[in-house]
SEFIGU-208740 format. One line per 4 residues: their letters; for each residue z, y, x negated of N, C-alpha, C, O. Coordinates in steps of 0.2 Angstrom, whole numbers. Atoms other than C-alpha are relative to their C-alpha. Example, Ala and Ser with C-alpha at 12.3 -4.5 7.8 and 13.67 -1.06 7.14 Angstrom:
! residues 2
AS) 0,-6,-4,39,-22,-62,0,6,-4,3,5,-9 ~ -1,-6,4,36,-5,-68,3,5,4,4,11,1
This chain:
! residues 321
MSSR) 4,4,4,678,584,-521,-4,-5,4,-10,-7,3 ~ 3,4,-5,674,572,-507,-6,3,3,-11,0,5 ~ 5,-4,-4,664,585,-498,-6,1,-5,-12,0,-2 ~ 6,0,5,653,587,-514,-3,-6,-1,-9,-6,-1
LKIL) 3,7,0,651,569,-515,-5,-2,6,-10,-5,5 ~ 4,1,-7,645,568,-497,-7,4,-1,-12,2,2 ~ 6,-4,0,633,582,-500,-5,-3,-5,-11,-3,-4 ~ 4,3,5,626,574,-516,-3,-6,2,-9,-8,1
KGVS) 3,6,-3,624,558,-507,-5,1,5,-10,-2,5 ~ 5,-2,-5,615,566,-493,-6,3,-3,-12,1,-1 ~ 6,-3,4,603,575,-505,-4,-6,-3,-10,-6,-3 ~ 3,5,3,600,559,-514,-4,-5,5,-9,-8,3
EWID) 4,4,-5,595,550,-498,-6,3,2,-11,-1,4 ~ 7,-3,-2,581,562,-495,-3,3,-6,-8,7,-5 ~ 3,-2,6,576,565,-513,-7,-2,0,-12,1,-3 ~ 7,2,-1,560,555,-509,-4,5,3,-10,5,2
VIIF) 4,-5,-4,554,568,-497,-2,6,-4,-7,8,-4 ~ 1,-6,5,556,582,-510,-5,-3,-5,-10,1,-7 ~ 5,3,5,546,570,-523,-7,0,3,-11,2,0 ~ 6,0,-3,533,568,-510,-3,7,1,-9,8,-1
LVLL) 3,-7,-1,531,587,-507,-2,2,-7,-8,5,-7 ~ 2,-2,7,530,590,-526,-6,-3,-2,-11,0,-4 ~ 6,4,2,517,576,-528,-6,3,4,-11,4,1 ~ 6,-2,-5,506,582,-513,-2,7,-1,-7,9,0
MIVL) 1,-7,0,508,600,-516,-2,3,-7,-6,8,-8 ~ 1,-2,7,508,602,-535,-3,-5,-5,-8,-3,-8 ~ 2,5,5,505,586,-545,-7,-3,1,-11,-2,-3 ~ 6,4,-2,491,577,-536,-6,4,1,-12,2,-1
PPII) 6,-4,-2,479,591,-530,-4,2,-6,-11,1,-5 ~ 4,-1,6,473,595,-548,-4,-6,-3,-9,-6,-6 ~ 2,6,2,470,577,-551,-5,-4,4,-10,-6,2 ~ 4,3,-5,463,570,-535,-3,5,4,0,10,6
PRFL) 3,-5,-4,450,579,-525,4,1,7,6,-4,10 ~ -4,-1,-6,458,587,-509,-3,-4,6,1,-6,10 ~ 2,4,-6,446,578,-497,2,-7,-1,4,-10,5 ~ -2,7,0,451,561,-504,8,0,1,10,-5,4
LSDI) -7,0,-1,470,566,-504,1,0,8,5,-3,11 ~ -1,0,-8,468,571,-485,-2,-6,3,2,-8,8 ~ 2,6,-3,459,555,-481,6,-5,-1,8,-9,3 ~ -5,5,2,473,545,-490,6,2,5,9,-3,7
LAWS) -6,-2,-4,487,555,-480,-2,-2,7,3,-5,11 ~ 2,2,-7,477,552,-463,1,-7,1,3,-10,6 ~ 0,7,-1,475,534,-466,7,-3,-1,9,-8,2 ~ -7,2,1,493,532,-472,4,1,6,8,-4,8
ILVY) -3,-1,-6,499,539,-456,-2,-6,5,3,-9,8 ~ 2,5,-4,489,526,-447,3,-7,-2,5,-11,2 ~ -3,6,2,496,512,-458,7,0,2,10,-5,3 ~ -7,0,-2,514,518,-454,0,-2,7,5,-6,9
GFNL) 0,3,-7,510,515,-436,-1,-7,1,2,-11,4 ~ 1,7,1,503,498,-440,6,-4,-2,7,-9,0 ~ -5,4,3,517,493,-451,6,0,5,10,-5,4 ~ -6,0,-4,530,497,-437,0,-7,4,5,-10,5
LYGF) 1,6,-3,523,482,-428,0,-6,-4,3,-11,-3 ~ 1,6,4,518,471,-442,5,-1,-5,8,-7,-6 ~ -5,0,4,531,475,-454,7,-2,3,11,-7,0 ~ -6,2,-3,546,474,-443,0,-5,6,5,-9,6
LGYL) 0,5,-5,541,464,-428,-4,-6,-1,-4,-11,2 ~ 4,6,2,528,453,-436,-6,-1,4,-9,-7,4 ~ 6,0,-4,514,457,-424,-6,3,-3,-6,9,-5 ~ 6,-2,3,498,458,-432,-6,2,5,-8,-1,9
SFGH) 5,-3,-4,485,470,-424,-6,0,-3,-6,3,-9 ~ 6,-2,3,467,470,-427,-4,5,5,-10,5,5 ~ 3,-5,-5,464,484,-415,3,7,-1,2,11,4 ~ -3,-7,0,473,500,-421,-5,5,-1,-3,11,-1
LAYF) 5,-5,0,457,509,-424,-1,3,6,-3,8,7 ~ 0,-3,-7,457,511,-405,4,6,1,2,11,4 ~ -5,-6,-1,472,523,-406,-2,5,-5,-1,11,-4 ~ 3,-5,5,465,531,-422,-6,4,3,-6,10,2
ATGA) 6,-4,-4,449,535,-412,2,4,6,0,9,7 ~ -3,-4,-6,459,540,-397,3,7,-2,1,12,1 ~ -3,-6,3,468,553,-407,-5,5,-3,-5,11,-2 ~ 6,-4,3,452,559,-416,-4,3,5,-5,9,5
YMFA) 4,-3,-6,442,561,-400,4,5,4,1,9,7 ~ -4,-5,-4,456,569,-390,0,7,-4,0,12,-1 ~ 0,-6,4,458,581,-404,-6,4,0,-7,10,1 ~ 6,-3,0,440,585,-406,-3,3,6,-5,8,7
CSIQ) 3,-2,-6,435,586,-388,5,5,3,2,10,7 ~ -4,-6,-2,450,597,-384,-2,6,-2,-1,12,1 ~ 2,-7,3,444,610,-396,-7,1,2,-9,7,4 ~ 7,-1,-1,425,607,-393,-1,2,8,-5,7,9
YLHI) 2,-1,-7,425,607,-374,5,3,5,4,7,9 ~ -5,-3,-4,442,613,-367,2,6,-4,6,10,-1 ~ -1,-6,4,443,627,-381,8,1,-1,10,6,0 ~ -7,-1,2,461,623,-385,1,1,-7,-3,-1,-11
DPLL) -2,-1,7,469,629,-401,1,-7,-3,4,-11,-1 ~ -1,6,3,468,616,-414,7,-3,-1,8,-9,-1 ~ -7,2,1,487,616,-417,2,-4,6,6,-9,6 ~ -2,3,-6,490,612,-399,-4,-7,1,-1,-12,4
AIVL) 4,6,-1,476,599,-399,3,-6,-4,2,-12,-2 ~ -3,6,4,485,589,-413,6,-3,5,6,-9,5 ~ -6,3,-5,500,587,-400,-3,-4,5,-1,-9,7 ~ 3,4,-5,488,582,-387,-3,-7,-2,-3,-12,2
AALA) 3,6,3,480,569,-398,6,-5,-1,4,-11,1 ~ -5,5,0,497,561,-401,2,-2,7,4,-8,8 ~ -2,2,-7,501,561,-383,-5,-4,3,-3,-9,7 ~ 5,5,-2,484,553,-379,1,-7,-3,0,-12,1
GALA) -2,7,3,489,539,-391,6,-3,3,6,-9,4 ~ -6,3,-4,506,537,-382,-2,-3,6,0,-8,8 ~ 2,2,-7,497,536,-365,-4,-6,-1,-3,-11,3 ~ 4,6,1,484,524,-372,4,-6,-2,3,-12,1
GAVF) -5,6,2,498,513,-380,4,-2,6,5,-8,7 ~ -4,2,-6,508,513,-363,-4,-4,4,-2,-8,8 ~ 4,4,-4,493,507,-354,-2,-7,-2,-1,-12,1 ~ 2,6,3,487,494,-365,5,-5,-3,5,-11,-3
GIAT) -6,4,2,504,489,-371,3,-5,5,6,-10,3 ~ -2,5,-5,508,481,-355,-3,-7,0,1,-12,1 ~ 3,7,1,496,467,-358,0,-3,-6,1,-9,-7 ~ 1,2,6,496,466,-376,7,-3,-3,7,-8,-7
VKKG) -6,2,4,515,464,-381,3,-6,3,9,-8,1 ~ -3,6,-4,519,449,-369,1,-5,-5,6,-9,-5 ~ 0,6,5,515,437,-383,-2,3,-7,-6,8,-8 ~ 2,-2,7,513,438,-402,-6,-5,-2,-10,-7,2
GAYF) 5,5,3,502,428,-414,-7,2,1,-9,8,2 ~ 7,-1,-1,484,426,-410,-2,4,6,-7,8,6 ~ 1,-3,-6,485,432,-393,1,8,-1,-4,12,2 ~ -1,-7,2,492,449,-399,-6,3,-4,-9,8,-3
ALTN) 5,-2,5,479,450,-413,-7,1,4,-10,6,3 ~ 7,0,-3,464,446,-402,0,5,6,-6,8,7 ~ 0,-5,-5,469,457,-387,-1,7,-3,-4,11,0 ~ 0,-7,3,471,472,-398,-7,1,-3,-10,6,-3
LSIS) 7,0,2,454,468,-406,-5,1,6,-10,5,5 ~ 4,-2,-6,446,468,-389,1,7,2,-4,10,4 ~ -1,-7,-2,454,485,-385,-4,4,-5,-7,9,-3 ~ 4,-4,5,446,491,-401,-7,0,1,-11,5,1
VIVY) 7,0,-2,429,485,-396,-2,4,6,-7,7,6 ~ 2,-3,-6,430,492,-379,0,8,-1,-4,11,1 ~ 0,-8,1,435,510,-385,-6,2,-5,-8,7,-3 ~ 5,-2,5,422,509,-399,-7,1,5,-10,6,4
YIVL) 6,-1,-4,408,506,-386,0,5,5,-5,8,7 ~ 0,-5,-4,414,518,-374,-1,7,-3,-5,11,-1 ~ 1,-6,4,414,531,-388,-8,1,-2,-11,6,-2 ~ 7,1,3,397,525,-394,-6,1,5,-11,5,4
YFLK) 6,0,-5,387,524,-378,2,4,7,-1,8,9 ~ -1,-3,-6,396,529,-362,2,7,0,1,11,5 ~ -2,-7,0,403,545,-368,-4,4,-6,-1,9,-9 ~ 4,-3,6,389,549,-381,-1,7,1,-1,11,-4
DYTG) 2,-7,-1,385,566,-373,6,4,-3,5,10,-5 ~ -6,-3,2,403,571,-378,2,-1,-7,4,3,-11 ~ -3,2,6,407,561,-393,-6,1,-6,-4,2,-12 ~ 5,0,5,390,562,-402,-2,-7,-3,-7,-7,-6
GFEG) 1,7,2,390,543,-405,0,-1,-7,4,2,-11 ~ 0,1,7,384,538,-422,-1,7,-4,1,8,-9 ~ 2,-7,3,377,556,-426,7,4,-1,7,8,-5 ~ -7,-4,0,395,563,-422,-1,7,2,-6,10,4
RFIN) 0,-7,-2,400,581,-419,4,4,-6,9,1,-8 ~ -4,-4,5,405,595,-431,5,4,5,3,6,10 ~ -5,-3,-4,421,603,-425,2,7,-3,3,8,-9 ~ -2,-7,3,425,622,-426,8,0,1,11,0,6
LKSN) -7,1,1,443,622,-432,3,7,0,9,8,-2 ~ -3,-7,0,446,641,-430,6,0,5,5,-2,11 ~ -7,0,-4,464,644,-424,2,7,1,1,11,-3 ~ -3,-7,-1,472,659,-417,7,1,-3,9,7,-4
VIDL) -7,-1,4,488,655,-427,-1,0,-7,1,4,-11 ~ 2,1,7,481,649,-444,-7,-2,-1,-10,-5,4 ~ 7,1,2,464,648,-452,-1,-7,-2,-1,-9,-8 ~ 1,7,2,461,629,-451,-7,-1,-3,-8,-7,-5
TSGE) 7,1,3,443,632,-457,1,0,-7,-4,-2,-11 ~ -1,0,7,450,634,-474,3,-7,-2,8,-9,1 ~ -2,7,2,451,617,-482,7,0,-3,10,-5,-2 ~ -7,0,3,467,622,-492,5,0,6,10,-4,5
IAYY) -4,-1,-5,476,627,-476,1,-7,4,6,-9,6 ~ 1,7,-3,470,611,-467,4,-5,-3,7,-9,0 ~ -4,5,4,477,601,-481,7,1,1,11,-4,1 ~ -7,-1,-1,494,609,-479,3,-3,6,8,-5,7
VIVT) -2,2,-6,494,605,-461,1,-8,0,5,-11,3 ~ 0,7,1,490,587,-465,6,-3,-4,9,-8,-2 ~ -6,2,4,503,586,-478,7,0,4,11,-4,4 ~ -6,-1,-5,516,593,-465,0,-6,5,6,-9,6
AFIM) 0,6,-5,511,579,-452,2,-6,-4,6,-10,-1 ~ -2,6,4,512,566,-466,8,0,-1,11,-6,0 ~ -7,-1,2,530,572,-471,4,-2,7,9,-5,6 ~ -3,1,-7,535,572,-452,0,-7,1,5,-10,4
VFVF) 0,7,-1,529,554,-450,4,-4,-5,8,-8,-2 ~ -4,3,5,537,549,-466,8,0,2,11,-5,1 ~ -7,-1,-2,554,556,-461,2,-4,6,7,-7,6 ~ -1,4,-6,553,549,-444,0,-8,-1,5,-11,2
YKIL) 1,7,2,548,532,-451,7,-2,-4,9,-8,-3 ~ -6,1,4,563,533,-463,6,-1,4,10,-5,4 ~ -5,0,-5,575,537,-449,0,-6,4,5,-10,5 ~ 1,5,-4,568,524,-438,1,-7,-3,4,-11,0
SRST) 0,6,3,568,510,-451,8,-2,-1,10,-7,-2 ~ -7,1,1,587,512,-452,4,-1,6,10,-1,7 ~ -3,0,-6,590,512,-434,2,-7,3,-1,-12,1 ~ -1,6,-4,597,499,-422,-6,-3,3,-7,-9,4
FVLL) 6,2,-4,580,498,-413,-4,-4,-5,-6,-9,-3 ~ 3,4,5,572,492,-429,3,-7,-2,0,-12,-3 ~ -4,6,1,586,479,-432,-2,-5,6,-2,-11,4 ~ 2,5,-5,582,472,-415,-7,-2,0,-8,-8,2
LQAI) 6,2,1,564,472,-418,-1,-6,-6,-4,-11,-5 ~ 0,5,5,567,462,-434,4,-7,3,2,-12,1 ~ -3,6,-3,579,450,-424,-5,-3,5,-5,-10,5 ~ 5,3,-5,565,447,-411,-5,-4,-5,-7,-9,-3
KENE) 4,3,4,554,443,-426,2,-7,-2,-1,-12,-3 ~ -3,6,2,566,430,-432,1,-5,6,-1,-11,5 ~ -1,4,-5,571,423,-415,1,4,7,6,6,8 ~ 0,-4,-6,566,431,-399,5,-2,6,8,1,9
DRVK) -4,3,-5,575,419,-388,8,2,-1,12,3,4 ~ -7,-2,1,592,423,-396,1,7,2,7,8,4 ~ -1,-7,-2,589,441,-393,1,1,7,5,5,10 ~ 0,0,-7,586,438,-375,7,-2,2,10,0,7
FLGY) -7,2,-2,602,428,-374,6,5,-1,11,4,3 ~ -5,-6,1,612,443,-381,-1,5,6,3,10,6 ~ 0,-4,-6,606,452,-365,-5,6,-1,-5,11,3 ~ 5,-5,2,592,463,-373,-7,-2,4,-9,-7,4
NTFL) 7,1,-3,575,466,-364,-5,0,-5,-7,6,-7 ~ 4,0,6,564,461,-378,-7,2,2,-10,5,-2 ~ 7,-2,-2,548,465,-368,0,8,-1,-4,11,-3 ~ 0,-7,0,554,483,-366,1,3,-8,-2,8,-9
LKYL) -1,-2,7,559,484,-385,-7,0,-3,-9,4,-7 ~ 6,0,3,542,478,-390,-5,5,3,-9,8,-1 ~ 4,-5,-4,533,489,-377,1,7,-3,-4,11,-5 ~ -1,-7,3,542,505,-384,-3,0,-7,-5,5,-10
AYII) 2,0,7,538,500,-402,-8,0,0,-11,4,-4 ~ 8,-1,0,519,498,-397,-2,7,2,-7,10,-1 ~ 2,-7,-2,519,515,-389,1,5,-6,-3,9,-7 ~ -1,-4,6,527,523,-404,-5,-1,-6,-8,4,-9
SATI) 5,2,4,515,514,-415,-7,3,1,-10,6,-3 ~ 6,-3,-2,500,520,-405,0,8,-1,-5,11,-3 ~ 0,-7,0,506,538,-405,-1,2,-8,-4,7,-9 ~ 1,-1,7,508,538,-424,-7,-1,-3,-10,3,-6
SALG) 7,2,2,491,530,-426,-5,6,2,-10,8,-1 ~ 4,-5,-3,483,543,-415,1,7,-4,-4,10,-4 ~ -1,-6,4,491,557,-425,-4,0,-6,-7,5,-9 ~ 5,1,6,482,550,-440,-7,1,1,-10,4,-3
GAML) 7,-1,-2,466,550,-431,-2,8,0,-7,10,-2 ~ 1,-7,0,468,569,-428,0,3,-7,-4,8,-8 ~ 0,-3,7,472,572,-446,-7,-1,-4,-9,3,-8 ~ 6,2,4,456,563,-452,-5,5,3,-9,7,-1
VLSH) 4,-5,-3,446,575,-440,1,7,-3,-4,10,-5 ~ -2,-7,3,455,590,-447,-2,0,-7,-4,6,-9 ~ 2,1,7,451,584,-464,-7,2,-1,-9,5,-6 ~ 8,0,1,432,583,-462,-3,5,5,-9,7,4
AYVS) 3,-4,-5,430,595,-447,-6,-3,3,-11,0,5 ~ 5,4,-2,419,581,-441,2,-7,3,7,-9,0 ~ -2,7,-3,420,565,-430,-6,-4,1,-11,-1,4 ~ 6,5,-1,408,550,-429,3,-7,2,8,-9,-1
ATTY) -2,7,-2,409,533,-421,0,-5,-6,3,-10,-5 ~ 1,5,5,404,525,-437,7,-1,-4,8,-7,-7 ~ -6,1,3,422,527,-443,5,-5,3,9,-8,0 ~ -5,4,-4,430,517,-429,-3,-7,2,-2,-10,7
MPGY) 3,7,-1,419,501,-430,5,-5,0,9,-5,-5 ~ -6,6,0,430,486,-425,1,-4,-6,6,-6,-8 ~ -1,3,6,426,478,-441,4,3,-5,6,-1,-10 ~ -4,-4,5,435,491,-451,7,-1,1,11,2,-3
NGEI) -7,1,-1,451,486,-443,4,-4,-6,10,-4,-7 ~ -2,3,6,453,474,-458,2,4,-5,7,2,-9 ~ -3,-4,5,455,488,-469,7,3,0,10,3,-4 ~ -7,-1,-1,471,493,-461,5,-5,-2,10,-4,-5
VVMS) -4,6,2,478,476,-464,0,0,-7,6,-2,-10 ~ 0,1,7,473,476,-482,4,6,-3,8,4,-7 ~ -4,-5,3,481,493,-485,7,-1,1,11,0,-4 ~ -7,2,-1,497,487,-477,2,-5,-5,8,-5,-7
MIGG) -2,6,4,497,471,-487,1,2,-7,5,0,-11 ~ 0,-2,7,493,480,-504,7,4,-1,10,2,-6 ~ -6,-4,1,508,492,-502,6,-4,2,11,-3,-2 ~ -6,3,-2,520,481,-493,2,2,7,4,8,9
ASTL) 0,-1,-7,521,480,-474,7,2,3,7,7,7 ~ -7,-1,-2,540,481,-472,3,5,-5,10,6,-4 ~ -3,-5,5,543,494,-486,-1,7,3,-6,9,7 ~ 1,-7,-2,545,513,-484,-6,4,-3,-9,8,1
YGAF) 6,-3,3,532,518,-496,-6,-4,0,-11,-1,-3 ~ 6,4,1,520,504,-494,-6,3,3,-12,2,1 ~ 6,-3,-3,508,513,-482,-3,5,-4,-9,5,-5 ~ 3,-5,5,505,528,-494,-3,-4,-6,-9,-2,-8
IGAM) 3,4,6,503,516,-509,-6,-4,1,-11,-4,-2 ~ 5,5,-2,492,504,-500,-6,4,1,-12,3,-1 ~ 5,-4,-2,481,518,-493,-3,3,-7,-9,4,-7 ~ 2,-3,6,480,527,-510,-4,-5,-5,-9,-3,-7
IYLG) 4,5,5,475,511,-520,-6,-2,3,-12,-2,0 ~ 7,3,-3,462,505,-507,-5,5,0,-11,4,-2 ~ 5,-6,-1,454,522,-504,-2,2,-7,-8,4,-8 ~ 1,-2,7,455,526,-523,-5,-4,-3,-10,-2,-6
LKYV) 5,5,3,446,510,-528,-7,1,4,-12,1,1 ~ 6,0,-4,434,512,-514,-5,6,-2,-11,5,-3 ~ 4,-6,1,428,530,-518,-2,0,-8,-8,1,-9 ~ 2,0,7,428,527,-537,-5,-5,-2,-10,-3,-5
IAAY) 5,5,2,419,511,-538,-6,1,4,-12,-1,1 ~ 6,-1,-4,407,515,-524,-5,6,-3,-11,6,-2 ~ 4,-5,3,401,530,-535,-4,-3,-6,-9,0,-8 ~ 4,3,5,395,518,-548,-3,-7,1,-8,-8,-2
IIRW) 3,7,-2,391,501,-540,-2,0,7,2,2,12 ~ 3,0,-7,380,499,-524,4,-5,4,7,-3,9 ~ -4,5,-4,389,483,-518,7,0,-3,10,-5,-5 ~ -7,-1,2,406,490,-521,5,-5,3,11,-6,1
ELVV) -5,4,-4,414,479,-508,2,-6,-4,8,-8,-3 ~ -2,6,4,413,464,-519,5,1,-6,10,-3,-6 ~ -5,-2,6,422,472,-534,7,2,3,12,-1,0 ~ -6,-2,-3,435,480,-523,4,-6,3,10,-7,2
GIIL) -3,6,-3,438,463,-514,3,-4,-5,9,-7,-4 ~ -3,4,5,441,454,-530,6,3,-3,11,-1,-4 ~ -6,-3,3,453,467,-537,6,0,5,11,-2,3 ~ -6,0,-5,463,468,-520,2,-7,1,8,-8,2
LTTM) -2,7,0,463,449,-519,5,-2,-5,10,-5,-4 ~ -4,2,6,470,447,-536,7,4,0,12,1,-1 ~ -6,-4,-1,483,461,-533,5,-3,5,11,-3,4 ~ -4,3,-5,489,453,-517,3,-6,-2,9,-8,0
MLAR) -3,7,2,491,436,-525,5,1,-5,10,-2,-5 ~ -5,-2,5,501,444,-539,6,2,3,12,1,1 ~ -6,-3,-4,512,453,-527,3,-5,4,9,-3,7 ~ -3,6,-4,516,436,-518,1,2,7,7,0,9
GLGI) -1,-1,-7,514,443,-501,5,6,2,6,8,7 ~ -5,-5,-1,527,457,-504,-3,7,0,0,12,2 ~ 3,-7,1,515,471,-508,2,2,-6,7,0,-9 ~ -1,-3,7,515,481,-524,7,3,0,11,2,-4
WGLL) -6,-4,0,530,492,-518,6,-6,1,11,-5,-2 ~ -5,6,-2,539,476,-511,2,-4,-6,8,-5,-8 ~ -1,4,7,537,467,-528,4,4,-5,8,2,-8 ~ -4,-4,5,543,482,-538,7,1,2,12,0,-2
EKTL) -7,-1,-2,559,484,-527,3,-7,-2,9,-6,-4 ~ -4,7,2,563,465,-529,1,0,-7,6,-3,-9 ~ -1,0,8,560,466,-548,6,4,-2,10,2,-6 ~ -5,-4,2,571,481,-550,7,-2,2,12,-1,-1
KQRL) -6,2,-3,585,474,-539,2,-6,-5,8,-7,-6 ~ -2,5,4,585,458,-550,2,2,-7,7,0,-9 ~ -2,-3,7,585,468,-566,7,3,0,11,3,-4 ~ -7,-4,0,600,479,-560,5,-5,1,11,-4,-1
TILL) -5,5,-1,609,463,-554,2,-3,-7,8,-4,-8 ~ -1,3,7,607,456,-572,4,5,-4,9,2,-8 ~ -4,-5,4,613,472,-580,7,1,2,11,2,-2 ~ -7,-1,-3,628,474,-569,5,-6,-1,11,-5,0
R) -4,6,1,634,456,-573,5,1,-6,9,-4,-8
């Protein structure tokens, strides 16, 4: 009996993965256009990378588009110029993000607050102008490049198959994030957020912990960039303009930065509003801004999923009394 209970408990802990698969494979495709769903998943992966730092460590980055772009261009250029299979190019994109995070993280994670936010913004500006001007012959700059996604393993030129690959990448990131969020590593990041000096006093190397978190965050973000290129078979510098870093912050805050499902919910709401309203209103930014500001104020800084979790816990506590 106890073994059955353990199995049921184990299944219940991972039921959300099954729900995600059903939603993304069966429920949502007939309702939401595949290109929009693919964009939502790609940006969700980026927001998961961002949330690792902002949600658990409390470090606000205004430069994660740099790693999004790193993954995108490593993926695109590996296929276009090195003639590497797209599936292998996805792995190279993630590794490029890890390498970039390892290089830049040495300087950025020393301090939090405005120092961290602005140094990351500087990195985003540097990467953007390198892509736009210095490597224009390879990246295509504003005009961009169309990418041939023909693979020797599976036909990624098919939008449906490419979508399944993007879903697979999203589920892998989600599972990894779920496991990571329950780990001692994340508990230490949260402790650093509360009081870094106390964590140092306990004998932990806080710089190393923050540095590892930064590398993991950059790797996840770069994978999201590769998925965006896979979705469109196209890459352009206009997607990675430094001013768009604010969109990542907005997505995170809408869903809930420290919640498990916040990245997906935030990306879906923001991009959904953006695409729908932009189809009818020229200056869609004003309408979306008002809606999002109202939503975030009502969510009281917890995000939509964070507020929902809090409300459900309060109701359950009242019912159990």
